[in-house]
C-alpha positions, 0 to 999 in steps of 0.5 A: 549910715546912721546905723553904721555910726551907732555901731562904731560908737558902741565898739569905741565904748567897748574898746574904751572900757576894755582898756580902762579895766585891763591895761595897767601901768608897769610896776617899774614905771614911776608916775611922771608928769608933763614936766618930764615929757617936755624935758625929754625934748632937751635931748637932741635925738628925741627932738629930731625923732619927734620932728621926723615923726611929725613930718611923716605923720603929715604924709600918713594922715594925708593918705589915711584921711584924705584918700577916701574922698578922692577914690570915688568908690562906695563905702564897701569898696573903700573898706576893702582898700583900707583892709588891704592897707591895714594888712600890709601895715601889720606885715610891715610893722610886725614882720618886715621891720624887725628883719630889715633892722637886723640886717641894715640898722633901724635908722637906715631902714627908717630912711629907706622907708621914708623915701619909699613912702614919699615915692608912693605919695608922688605916684598917687599924685600922678594917678589923677583919674586912675582909681585902680592905680590909686587904690593899689598905691594905698594898699602898697603904702601900708607896707611902708607905713607899718615899717615907719610906725614900728621904727619911729616908735623903736627909736623914740624908746631907745634914744631917750634915757627916760622911761618908756611911757614918757619917751612915747608920750613926748614922741607922740605929743609932737608927732600927731601935730602933723596928723592934726594939720594934714586933713584940713590942709589936704582938703583945702589944696584938693578943693582949690588946686586939684584932687591929687595935689595934697599927695605931692605936699605929703610926699614933700614933708616925708622927704624933708623928714628923711633929710632931717634924719640923715642930717642927724644920723649920729644922734640915733646910734644909741637907739639903733644898738638898743633896738637891735637887742630889743628886736 
Protein backbone atom coordinates (compact mmCIF):
# COMPACT_ATOMS: atom_id res chain seq x y z
CA UNK A 1 0.00 0.00 0.00
CA UNK A 2 2.81 2.43 0.88
CA UNK A 3 4.56 1.69 -2.43
CA UNK A 4 1.32 2.30 -4.32
CA UNK A 5 0.82 5.63 -2.57
CA UNK A 6 4.37 6.72 -3.35
CA UNK A 7 3.89 5.72 -6.98
CA UNK A 8 0.70 7.74 -7.17
CA UNK A 9 2.42 10.77 -5.65
CA UNK A 10 5.17 10.56 -8.27
CA UNK A 11 2.60 10.42 -11.06
CA UNK A 12 0.82 13.46 -9.60
CA UNK A 13 4.10 15.40 -9.56
CA UNK A 14 4.79 14.44 -13.17
CA UNK A 15 1.25 15.43 -14.21
CA UNK A 16 1.55 18.75 -12.38
CA UNK A 17 4.87 19.52 -14.06
CA UNK A 18 3.43 18.57 -17.45
CA UNK A 19 0.49 20.96 -17.00
CA UNK A 20 2.70 23.83 -15.76
CA UNK A 21 5.12 23.62 -18.67
CA UNK A 22 2.82 22.71 -21.55
CA UNK A 23 -0.60 24.29 -20.96
CA UNK A 24 -0.89 27.95 -21.94
CA UNK A 25 -3.75 30.39 -21.61
CA UNK A 26 -5.34 31.20 -25.00
CA UNK A 27 -4.23 34.54 -26.39
CA UNK A 28 -7.84 35.59 -26.90
CA UNK A 29 -8.54 35.37 -23.17
CA UNK A 30 -7.58 38.44 -21.18
CA UNK A 31 -6.68 38.06 -17.54
CA UNK A 32 -9.70 38.16 -15.26
CA UNK A 33 -10.04 37.89 -11.51
CA UNK A 34 -12.33 36.75 -8.74
CA UNK A 35 -14.71 39.65 -9.26
CA UNK A 36 -15.32 38.51 -12.84
CA UNK A 37 -16.00 34.94 -11.71
CA UNK A 38 -18.47 36.06 -9.04
CA UNK A 39 -20.08 38.47 -11.48
CA UNK A 40 -21.12 35.65 -13.79
CA UNK A 41 -23.63 34.46 -11.17
CA UNK A 42 -25.72 37.55 -11.86
CA UNK A 43 -26.85 35.73 -14.97
CA UNK A 44 -29.76 33.49 -13.86
CA UNK A 45 -28.85 30.80 -16.38
CA UNK A 46 -25.28 30.60 -15.08
CA UNK A 47 -26.50 30.37 -11.48
CA UNK A 48 -29.09 27.72 -12.37
CA UNK A 49 -26.57 25.61 -14.25
CA UNK A 50 -24.08 25.85 -11.38
CA UNK A 51 -26.77 24.83 -8.89
CA UNK A 52 -27.68 21.83 -11.04
CA UNK A 53 -23.98 21.00 -11.24
CA UNK A 54 -23.67 21.15 -7.44
CA UNK A 55 -26.60 18.77 -6.94
CA UNK A 56 -25.35 16.36 -9.59
CA UNK A 57 -21.80 16.44 -8.25
CA UNK A 58 -23.09 15.44 -4.81
CA UNK A 59 -24.45 12.25 -6.37
CA UNK A 60 -21.36 11.82 -8.53
CA UNK A 61 -18.98 11.87 -5.55
CA UNK A 62 -21.29 9.66 -3.53
CA UNK A 63 -20.72 7.02 -6.18
CA UNK A 64 -17.04 7.78 -6.76
CA UNK A 65 -15.78 8.28 -3.21
CA UNK A 66 -18.13 6.13 -1.14
CA UNK A 67 -18.82 3.04 -3.26
CA UNK A 68 -15.33 1.48 -2.83
CA UNK A 69 -16.02 1.30 0.91
CA UNK A 70 -19.13 -0.85 0.49
CA UNK A 71 -18.16 -3.05 -2.44
CA UNK A 72 -16.20 -5.39 -0.19
CA UNK A 73 -13.67 -6.17 -2.91
CA UNK A 74 -9.89 -6.20 -2.94
CA UNK A 75 -7.92 -3.30 -4.34
CA UNK A 76 -7.38 -4.94 -7.75
CA UNK A 77 -11.06 -5.80 -8.26
CA UNK A 78 -12.15 -2.32 -7.18
CA UNK A 79 -9.70 -1.00 -9.74
CA UNK A 80 -11.28 -3.15 -12.43
CA UNK A 81 -14.76 -1.91 -11.53
CA UNK A 82 -13.74 1.73 -11.77
CA UNK A 83 -11.71 1.05 -14.90
CA UNK A 84 -14.97 -0.06 -16.51
CA UNK A 85 -16.71 2.97 -15.02
CA UNK A 86 -14.03 5.26 -16.47
CA UNK A 87 -14.32 3.71 -19.92
CA UNK A 88 -18.04 4.41 -20.00
CA UNK A 89 -17.43 7.95 -18.75
CA UNK A 90 -15.26 8.45 -21.84
CA UNK A 91 -17.90 6.92 -24.12
CA UNK A 92 -20.63 9.06 -22.57
CA UNK A 93 -18.72 12.33 -22.77
CA UNK A 94 -16.85 11.92 -26.05
CA UNK A 95 -19.34 9.93 -28.14
CA UNK A 96 -22.85 9.67 -26.74
CA UNK A 97 -23.39 13.24 -25.52
CA UNK A 98 -22.68 14.93 -28.86
CA UNK A 99 -24.89 12.50 -30.79
CA UNK A 100 -27.82 12.80 -28.39
CA UNK A 101 -27.46 16.58 -28.15
CA UNK A 102 -27.68 16.86 -31.93
CA UNK A 103 -30.89 14.85 -31.93
CA UNK A 104 -32.72 16.20 -28.88
CA UNK A 105 -30.93 19.31 -27.59
CA UNK A 106 -28.44 19.73 -24.77
CA UNK A 107 -30.84 20.72 -21.96
CA UNK A 108 -33.25 17.91 -22.81
CA UNK A 109 -30.49 15.31 -22.89
CA UNK A 110 -29.12 16.66 -19.62
CA UNK A 111 -32.47 16.22 -17.89
CA UNK A 112 -32.77 12.67 -19.22
CA UNK A 113 -29.26 11.80 -18.06
CA UNK A 114 -29.95 13.25 -14.60
CA UNK A 115 -33.05 11.09 -14.27
CA UNK A 116 -31.17 8.00 -15.50
CA UNK A 117 -28.29 8.63 -13.10
CA UNK A 118 -30.71 9.10 -10.21
CA UNK A 119 -32.39 5.80 -11.12
CA UNK A 120 -28.97 4.11 -11.10
CA UNK A 121 -28.27 5.45 -7.62
CA UNK A 122 -31.69 4.23 -6.46
CA UNK A 123 -30.89 0.74 -7.74
CA UNK A 124 -27.57 0.91 -5.90
CA UNK A 125 -29.53 1.71 -2.74
CA UNK A 126 -31.68 -1.38 -3.31
CA UNK A 127 -28.63 -3.59 -4.00
CA UNK A 128 -27.59 -4.00 -0.37
CA UNK A 129 -25.56 -7.19 0.00
CA UNK A 130 -25.39 -7.89 -3.76
CA UNK A 131 -21.82 -7.02 -4.67
CA UNK A 132 -22.09 -8.09 -8.30
CA UNK A 133 -25.17 -5.93 -8.91
CA UNK A 134 -23.60 -2.97 -7.14
CA UNK A 135 -20.42 -3.26 -9.21
CA UNK A 136 -22.41 -3.52 -12.45
CA UNK A 137 -24.43 -0.43 -11.56
CA UNK A 138 -21.24 1.53 -10.86
CA UNK A 139 -19.98 0.71 -14.35
CA UNK A 140 -23.32 1.57 -15.99
CA UNK A 141 -23.46 4.82 -14.04
CA UNK A 142 -20.27 5.90 -15.80
CA UNK A 143 -22.19 6.33 -19.04
CA UNK A 144 -24.57 8.87 -17.50
CA UNK A 145 -21.74 10.59 -15.63
CA UNK A 146 -19.91 11.06 -18.92
CA UNK A 147 -22.93 12.64 -20.61
CA UNK A 148 -23.57 14.92 -17.64
CA UNK A 149 -19.95 16.01 -17.26
CA UNK A 150 -19.86 17.01 -20.92
CA UNK A 151 -23.29 18.65 -21.06
CA UNK A 152 -23.10 20.67 -17.89
CA UNK A 153 -19.75 22.06 -19.00
CA UNK A 154 -21.18 22.79 -22.45
CA UNK A 155 -24.06 24.69 -20.88
CA UNK A 156 -21.67 26.58 -18.60
CA UNK A 157 -19.67 27.75 -21.62
CA UNK A 158 -22.67 28.54 -23.81
CA UNK A 159 -25.04 30.34 -21.48
CA UNK A 160 -22.60 33.02 -20.29
CA UNK A 161 -21.40 36.02 -22.27
CA UNK A 162 -18.13 35.92 -20.29
CA UNK A 163 -14.93 34.23 -21.46
CA UNK A 164 -14.62 30.46 -21.35
CA UNK A 165 -12.15 30.45 -18.46
CA UNK A 166 -14.36 32.67 -16.28
CA UNK A 167 -17.53 30.74 -17.13
CA UNK A 168 -15.80 27.45 -16.35
CA UNK A 169 -14.32 28.84 -13.13
CA UNK A 170 -17.69 30.10 -11.92
CA UNK A 171 -19.41 26.83 -12.72
CA UNK A 172 -16.80 24.64 -11.05
CA UNK A 173 -16.41 26.86 -7.97
CA UNK A 174 -20.03 26.19 -7.03
CA UNK A 175 -20.31 22.71 -8.48
CA UNK A 176 -17.55 21.15 -6.40
CA UNK A 177 -19.13 22.26 -3.14
CA UNK A 178 -21.31 19.21 -3.71
CA UNK A 179 -18.20 17.12 -4.16
CA UNK A 180 -16.81 18.42 -0.86
CA UNK A 181 -19.85 17.48 1.20
CA UNK A 182 -20.77 14.17 -0.44
CA UNK A 183 -18.05 11.87 0.98
CA UNK A 184 -18.40 12.95 4.61
CA UNK A 185 -22.21 12.91 4.40
CA UNK A 186 -22.18 9.47 2.81
CA UNK A 187 -19.79 8.16 5.44
CA UNK A 188 -21.99 9.39 8.28
CA UNK A 189 -25.21 8.02 6.80
CA UNK A 190 -23.61 4.71 5.90
CA UNK A 191 -22.25 4.25 9.40
CA UNK A 192 -25.46 5.12 11.23
CA UNK A 193 -28.34 4.22 8.91
CA UNK A 194 -27.18 1.48 6.55
CA UNK A 195 -24.40 0.95 4.03
CA UNK A 196 -26.43 1.80 0.93
CA UNK A 197 -28.55 4.65 2.35
CA UNK A 198 -26.14 7.31 1.00
CA UNK A 199 -27.06 6.28 -2.53
CA UNK A 200 -30.69 7.18 -1.81
CA UNK A 201 -29.66 10.68 -0.73
CA UNK A 202 -27.47 10.96 -3.81
CA UNK A 203 -30.40 9.98 -6.01
CA UNK A 204 -32.59 12.58 -4.30
CA UNK A 205 -30.12 15.41 -4.90
CA UNK A 206 -29.76 14.45 -8.57
CA UNK A 207 -33.55 14.39 -8.99
CA UNK A 208 -33.74 17.86 -7.42
CA UNK A 209 -31.14 18.96 -9.97
CA UNK A 210 -33.34 17.64 -12.78
CA UNK A 211 -36.37 19.47 -11.36
CA UNK A 212 -34.40 22.72 -11.12
CA UNK A 213 -33.23 22.37 -14.72
CA UNK A 214 -36.73 21.64 -16.01
CA UNK A 215 -38.13 24.58 -14.03
CA UNK A 216 -35.58 26.96 -15.59
CA UNK A 217 -35.51 25.45 -19.08
CA UNK A 218 -35.93 28.78 -20.84
CA UNK A 219 -32.64 30.01 -19.43
CA UNK A 220 -30.75 27.46 -21.49
CA UNK A 221 -32.05 28.09 -24.99
CA UNK A 222 -29.07 30.28 -25.87
CA UNK A 223 -26.68 27.67 -24.48
CA UNK A 224 -28.40 24.95 -26.48
CA UNK A 225 -28.11 26.75 -29.79
CA UNK A 226 -24.52 27.66 -29.09
CA UNK A 227 -23.57 24.19 -28.08
CA UNK A 228 -25.13 22.66 -31.13
CA UNK A 229 -22.76 24.66 -33.25
CA UNK A 230 -19.89 23.82 -30.98
CA UNK A 231 -20.45 20.08 -31.22
